[in-house]
C-alpha positions as CSV (number, residue, x, y, z in Angstrom):
1,M,141.3,75.9,48.3
2,T,142.8,77.9,51.3
3,P,140.5,80.2,52.5
4,P,141.5,83.8,52.5
5,P,142.9,85.4,56.1
6,A,140.4,86.6,58.0
7,R,141.0,90.5,58.8
8,R,142.5,91.1,61.7
9,G,139.9,92.9,64.7
10,A,137.1,91.4,62.1
11,G,134.5,89.8,64.9
12,P,132.1,87.0,63.5
13,R,129.9,88.3,60.4
14,R,126.2,89.6,60.6
15,R,123.6,88.6,59.3
16,T,122.2,91.3,56.6
17,G,118.8,91.8,55.8
18,P,116.0,93.9,57.6
19,A,116.7,94.8,61.3
20,N,114.0,92.3,62.9
21,A,114.2,89.3,60.5
22,G,114.6,86.8,62.5
23,S,116.8,88.6,65.4
24,T,115.3,89.9,68.5
25,R,116.9,92.9,69.7
26,R,118.9,92.5,73.2
27,S,117.4,94.0,76.4
28,Q,119.5,96.6,78.4
29,P,119.4,95.1,81.9
30,T,117.1,96.6,84.5
31,R,119.0,98.2,87.4
32,P,117.3,97.0,90.6
33,P,115.3,100.2,92.7
34,V,117.3,101.5,94.6
35,E,116.5,101.0,98.4
36,P,116.5,103.8,100.9
37,V,118.6,103.4,103.7
38,T,117.5,103.8,107.3
39,V,119.4,105.2,109.9
40,P,119.3,103.5,113.0
41,V,118.2,105.7,115.8
42,D,119.1,105.4,119.2
43,V,116.3,104.7,121.5
44,H,118.4,104.4,124.6
45,D,118.4,107.0,127.2
46,P,120.7,106.5,130.1
47,D,118.3,108.3,132.2
48,G,115.3,106.4,131.4
49,I,113.9,103.3,133.0
50,R,114.9,99.6,131.7
51,L,112.5,98.8,129.0
52,Q,111.4,94.9,130.5
53,K,110.9,97.0,133.6
54,L,108.4,99.6,131.7
55,L,106.7,96.7,130.1
56,A,105.8,95.2,133.3
57,A,104.2,97.7,135.0
58,A,102.1,98.0,131.8
59,G,100.8,95.2,132.8
60,V,102.2,93.4,129.7
61,G,103.3,90.7,131.6
62,S,106.2,89.5,134.2
63,R,109.9,90.8,134.0
64,R,111.1,87.3,132.4
65,K,107.9,87.3,130.0
66,C,108.7,91.2,128.8
67,E,112.7,89.9,128.5
68,D,111.6,87.0,126.3
69,L,109.7,89.7,124.1
70,I,112.2,91.9,123.5
71,T,115.2,89.5,122.8
72,A,112.5,88.0,120.4
73,G,112.2,91.0,118.4
74,R,108.2,92.0,119.3
75,V,109.0,95.0,121.1
76,E,109.5,98.4,119.0
77,V,110.6,101.7,120.8
78,D,110.0,105.0,118.8
79,G,109.5,102.9,115.4
80,Q,112.5,100.9,116.4
81,I,112.9,97.0,117.2
82,V,114.9,96.7,120.4
83,T,116.2,93.5,120.8
84,E,119.0,93.9,124.0
85,L,117.9,94.2,127.4
86,G,120.0,97.1,128.3
87,V,118.1,99.6,126.7
88,R,117.0,102.2,128.5
89,V,113.6,104.5,127.6
90,Q,111.5,107.3,128.8
91,P,107.9,106.4,129.7
92,T,106.8,109.1,127.4
93,A,108.0,106.8,124.6
94,V,105.8,105.1,122.2
95,V,106.3,101.6,122.9
96,L,104.8,98.7,120.7
97,V,104.3,94.9,121.5
98,D,103.4,92.7,118.3
99,G,102.3,96.3,116.5
100,E,100.1,96.9,119.8
101,R,100.7,100.5,121.3
102,V,101.2,100.1,125.1
103,K,100.4,102.5,128.1
104,T,103.8,102.9,129.4
105,D,103.3,106.4,130.9
106,P,101.9,106.2,134.7
107,G,100.7,109.6,134.7
108,K,97.7,109.0,131.8
109,V,95.0,108.2,133.0
110,Y,92.1,106.1,131.6
111,L,88.5,105.7,132.9
112,A,85.1,103.9,131.9
113,F,82.3,105.9,133.8
114,N,78.7,104.7,133.3
115,K,77.3,108.5,133.7
116,P,73.7,107.9,135.3
117,L,70.6,110.0,133.7
118,G,70.2,113.5,134.8
119,V,74.2,114.0,134.8
120,V,75.3,116.9,132.4
121,T,78.7,116.0,130.3
122,T,80.7,118.7,131.7
123,M,83.4,118.6,134.4
124,S,82.1,121.6,136.4
125,D,78.9,123.9,136.1
126,E,78.0,127.3,136.8
127,L,74.4,126.3,137.4
128,G,75.3,123.9,140.2
129,R,73.8,121.1,138.3
130,V,75.0,117.6,139.1
131,N,78.4,117.3,136.3
132,V,80.8,114.0,135.4
133,G,83.3,116.5,137.6
134,D,81.7,115.7,141.0
135,Y,81.9,112.1,140.8
136,V,85.9,112.5,139.9
137,A,86.5,115.7,142.1
138,K,88.8,113.9,144.3
139,R,91.4,112.2,142.1
140,P,94.1,114.0,141.8
141,E,94.6,114.2,137.5
142,R,92.6,116.4,135.7
143,L,90.6,114.6,133.7
144,F,88.2,115.7,130.6
145,H,85.7,113.3,129.2
146,V,85.3,112.3,125.7
147,G,82.7,113.2,123.8
148,R,79.1,114.1,125.2
149,L,76.1,112.1,126.6
150,D,73.1,114.3,127.0
151,A,71.6,114.5,130.8
152,D,69.0,112.0,129.5
153,T,70.9,109.6,128.0
154,E,73.0,107.0,130.3
155,G,75.8,104.8,129.7
156,L,79.5,104.5,128.7
157,L,81.6,107.7,128.9
158,L,85.4,107.7,128.9
159,L,87.7,110.0,130.8
160,T,91.3,110.7,130.3
161,N,94.1,113.4,130.6
162,D,95.4,111.6,127.5
163,G,94.8,114.9,125.1
164,E,96.2,113.5,121.8
165,L,94.2,110.2,122.4
166,A,90.5,112.1,123.3
167,H,91.1,114.4,120.3
168,R,91.2,111.5,118.0
169,L,88.8,109.7,119.2
170,Q,85.9,112.7,118.9
171,H,87.5,113.2,115.1
172,P,85.3,112.3,112.5
173,A,88.1,111.5,110.1
174,Y,88.9,108.1,112.4
175,G,85.2,107.5,112.4
176,V,85.4,105.5,116.2
177,L,82.2,103.0,116.1
178,K,79.9,103.8,119.3
179,T,77.1,101.7,120.3
180,Y,73.6,102.4,121.2
181,V,70.7,100.7,123.0
182,A,67.6,102.6,122.8
183,Q,63.9,101.6,123.9
184,V,61.7,103.1,121.1
185,P,57.6,102.7,120.6
186,G,56.8,99.3,119.0
187,P,56.5,97.3,116.9
188,V,59.9,97.7,114.4
189,P,59.4,96.7,110.8
190,R,61.8,94.3,109.5
191,E,62.9,96.9,106.8
192,L,63.9,99.3,109.2
193,G,67.6,98.1,109.2
194,R,67.8,98.0,106.0
195,R,66.7,101.8,105.3
196,L,69.0,102.9,108.0
197,R,71.8,101.4,106.4
198,A,71.3,102.7,103.5
199,G,71.2,106.7,104.5
200,V,68.2,109.1,106.3
201,E,68.3,112.5,105.6
202,L,68.7,114.8,108.6
203,E,68.3,118.6,108.2
204,D,72.1,118.8,108.7
205,G,73.2,116.1,106.3
206,V,72.6,111.8,105.7
207,V,73.1,109.5,108.2
208,T,73.9,106.4,107.7
209,V,74.2,103.2,110.8
210,E,76.7,100.6,111.1
211,S,74.3,98.1,112.3
212,F,70.8,97.7,113.6
213,R,69.1,95.1,114.9
214,L,66.1,94.2,117.3
215,V,66.9,93.4,120.9
216,D,63.6,92.4,122.2
217,S,60.4,93.4,121.5
218,L,57.4,94.5,124.6
219,P,54.4,95.2,124.1
220,G,53.9,98.9,122.2
221,K,57.7,99.3,122.7
222,A,60.8,97.7,121.5
223,I,64.6,97.5,122.2
224,V,66.9,98.1,119.2
225,E,70.4,98.2,119.1
226,V,72.2,100.9,116.5
227,V,75.8,101.1,115.8
228,L,77.4,104.2,114.3
229,H,80.5,106.4,113.9
230,E,78.3,109.8,113.9
231,G,79.4,112.5,116.8
232,R,76.4,114.7,115.9
233,K,74.3,116.3,118.7
234,H,71.5,114.1,119.6
235,I,72.2,112.4,116.6
236,V,70.6,108.6,117.5
237,R,67.2,110.6,118.8
238,R,66.9,112.6,115.8
239,L,68.0,109.5,113.4
240,L,65.0,107.5,115.0
241,E,62.1,109.9,115.1
242,A,63.2,110.7,111.7
243,V,62.2,107.1,110.8
244,G,58.7,107.2,113.3
245,H,60.5,105.4,116.2
246,P,61.2,108.4,118.8
247,V,63.0,107.1,121.6
248,L,62.0,106.5,124.8
249,A,64.8,106.0,126.8
250,L,68.9,105.6,125.4
251,A,71.9,104.4,126.9
252,R,75.4,104.2,125.0
253,T,76.8,100.7,125.9
254,Q,80.3,100.5,123.6
255,V,83.0,102.9,122.2
256,G,85.3,101.4,120.0
257,P,86.8,98.6,122.0
258,V,85.4,99.5,125.6
259,R,82.4,98.0,126.7
260,L,80.4,99.1,129.3
261,G,79.9,96.0,131.2
262,D,78.5,95.7,134.6
263,T,80.1,99.2,135.6
264,K,77.0,100.5,138.1
265,P,75.5,103.6,137.5
266,G,77.9,106.3,138.6
267,K,81.0,104.1,139.1
268,F,83.9,103.9,137.2
269,R,86.7,101.6,136.4
270,A,90.4,101.8,134.9
271,L,90.6,100.7,131.6
272,S,92.8,97.2,130.9
273,A,95.9,97.2,129.3
274,K,94.1,95.4,126.1
275,E,91.2,98.4,125.9
276,I,93.9,100.9,126.2
277,A,95.8,99.5,123.1
278,G,92.3,98.9,121.0
279,L,91.9,102.9,121.5
280,Y,95.1,103.5,120.0
281,R,94.7,101.1,117.1
282,A,91.2,103.2,116.9
283,A,92.8,106.3,116.8
284,G,95.7,105.7,114.9
285,L,98.2,105.8,117.2
């Protein structure tokens, strides 16, 4: 028997029955998300300094090494990767090498100062007391101190004319760690570190330490190291006194990545490029 002719325009027969019986509904293809278009920013400044020269002057390496870093795409200027050797930029530009910020502005100064006992943390003092400013009075830059150390505390104090960095290093939101070494009455109980890490209630709130360790034991005395991100006034002295070990002597030995090292009391040294990059990183810059 000859089959009846197919109806014009008729497609293949659809299976009858419930909509979900023996069939799977086709899902509509999902469109890929539209990527935002980033418009490159021209960081070239004809009146600036060649980027490789600026990097070499900042201590990144020789001129040839800096050229290799640029062509390898490892240098970023104001958020843009630079791979051309002819680019000129201003020293005030934000320059990163392998994600680390580089100090390129020759006018910016970063010093580590070992503040002696009895010196007040001010750049001048109307009462005529010996102050930090007396030690850098002959320098041409207008420097200021980052944070404070009381007259009875010695050790590391950062000095700079980089206002933005100084502000961030002192701001509690960034929690830059500071290390202190204290002499206290001994012996020190083994559970003291656990108690300090758990938090101690003071009159202005709870204080917790990042770490605590016993450095040395002496007859009736002990040397301890306290690491914390707090910046409240006399915080280490008040904290240790609250747990029954009042401070007999106190020194700050480290701020962020910068260590006091062998810098003698009353002397200062320029920070290395690595230390400055570490401070930028700690401050979120």
